[in-house]
C-alpha positions, 0 to 999 in steps of 0.5 A: 500500500503506498502513502496516497492509498493509506491516506485515502483509506485512513481518511475514509475510515475516519469518515466512516467512524464519524458517521457511525458515531453520529448514528449512535448519537441518534436515539434508536427509536427516532432513527429511520425505520425504528420502532416506538412501542406505546405500552398502554396500561389499559385493555383493548377497547378502552378510551385510552386505547381508542385514542392511541389507535386513532393517532397511531399512524400520525404518531408514526409519521411524526416520529419517523418510526413504526408505532406499535400499540402494546396493551398490558392491562392488569391490576387496574393499570399497574402492570403496564405502568410497571413495564414502562417504568422498567423500560430503557429511557432511550425513546423507544418506549412511551405510553398514553395514560389516563388520570388513573395514574394519579389516583393509584397512590391514594387507593393502593397500599403498595405500588411497584413504582413512584408516581410521577418520580419513576416516569417522565411526563411529556404532555397532558394531551386532552380530556375525554367525556365520561358517561353513566350507562346502564344495562337496558333491563334496568328500570330507569331512563334518566338520572332522577329515575335511576337515583330513585331506583338506587335509593329504593334498593340500597346496596342491591344494584352493582356497578362495574369499573375497569379496576379498583382505584381507576377513574371509572371506579372513583367517578361512580363512587362520586356519583353515588356520594352525590346522589346519596345512594349505595351500590356494590362495586365489581372491579374488572381487569380492564374496560373490555370485559367490563363493557361485555358484562354490562351488555350481558346484564351481569352488572347493572351500571357503570361509568365509562369513557364515551368512546368505549361505549358510544357504539353500544349506546347507539345500538341500544345494547346500553342505555346512557343515563347522563354524561359527567361533563359540565356541558353536553358533549358535541359528540353526543348532544342528545345525552344530558349531563348529570348536572342538568338532571338534578346533581347540581355542579356535578362533573368528573373529568377524565384526561389523558397524557403521554409519558415515558420512563424516568430519565428520558433525556431532554432532547428525546422529551422534545422530540416526543412532545413535538410528535404529539403536537404534530399527530394531534394536529393531523386533520384525520386525527382531529376529526376522529377526536371530535367524533369521540368527544375528546377535547385536545389542549396539549401542555408543555412538558413542564406543565405536565410535570406540574399537572401530575403533582397537582392532580395527585393532591386533588384525587387524594382529597376526592378519595378521602371524600368518598371514603375509599380505603387503600387496598 
């Protein structure tokens, strides 16, 4: 090998090493052709699942990666959250979660993670309407009739939720507290089996995210008693709110957010946040969100951090109000 050839080879070798170094610096999840897995601590068919799948294609485009939705329900969502907490903070694993995550510390005695300490809040994305539904065999068509029925049969009717301590559980308890009534709680391992048994009549009523039951309401498989929103939702304007039916000022919000594991570097937080903003601005996603009744108002990562801590205190007070004992 002559000197010229050696210099040429050395120069190219250094260029190749530099290129490899640059490639190594690019987060694996955001490299061309990479994969980003969204672990959902919710069952297929839940509100969070419906929202994530509606935005899946747009998220993939914004992240320049293939987006995979991985449902890991169980223990009301603890199983999926634990899997996220154990994931490497390299941007390849994220999650869309509901406000279940800030309720758990108040209702569960032992959590295998700290909320929000073991996670990186990226954005509170928006809110989704919740609705009180009953099996059609229940002899009530509105809130006043249903409250009267509950009071005439104290503790005899049962209600379903997606698990102990979930927002669906707490919302139903808050409704009962406001109505001055009692009922038996039947927790399920996710929204899917909960809705199946609601339709089948194994349970009498429950609170659910509107997107997860809207088709069943339209088909008559479930009957809507009222929404838990402050005003009627444009996605289902025919359903009155519980507040306008006699439970003055009654409203319970269900919000959803994007989070990652603890230690996600700032550059990747920004990349994920930018992707969320772009995905939920996509016309097809905006149309889907509107049909589901979801309102989109994306926070900054800093606002998300503050919101998680603020909501922890808020729900601790609500849990105490309805007398839920940690399990």
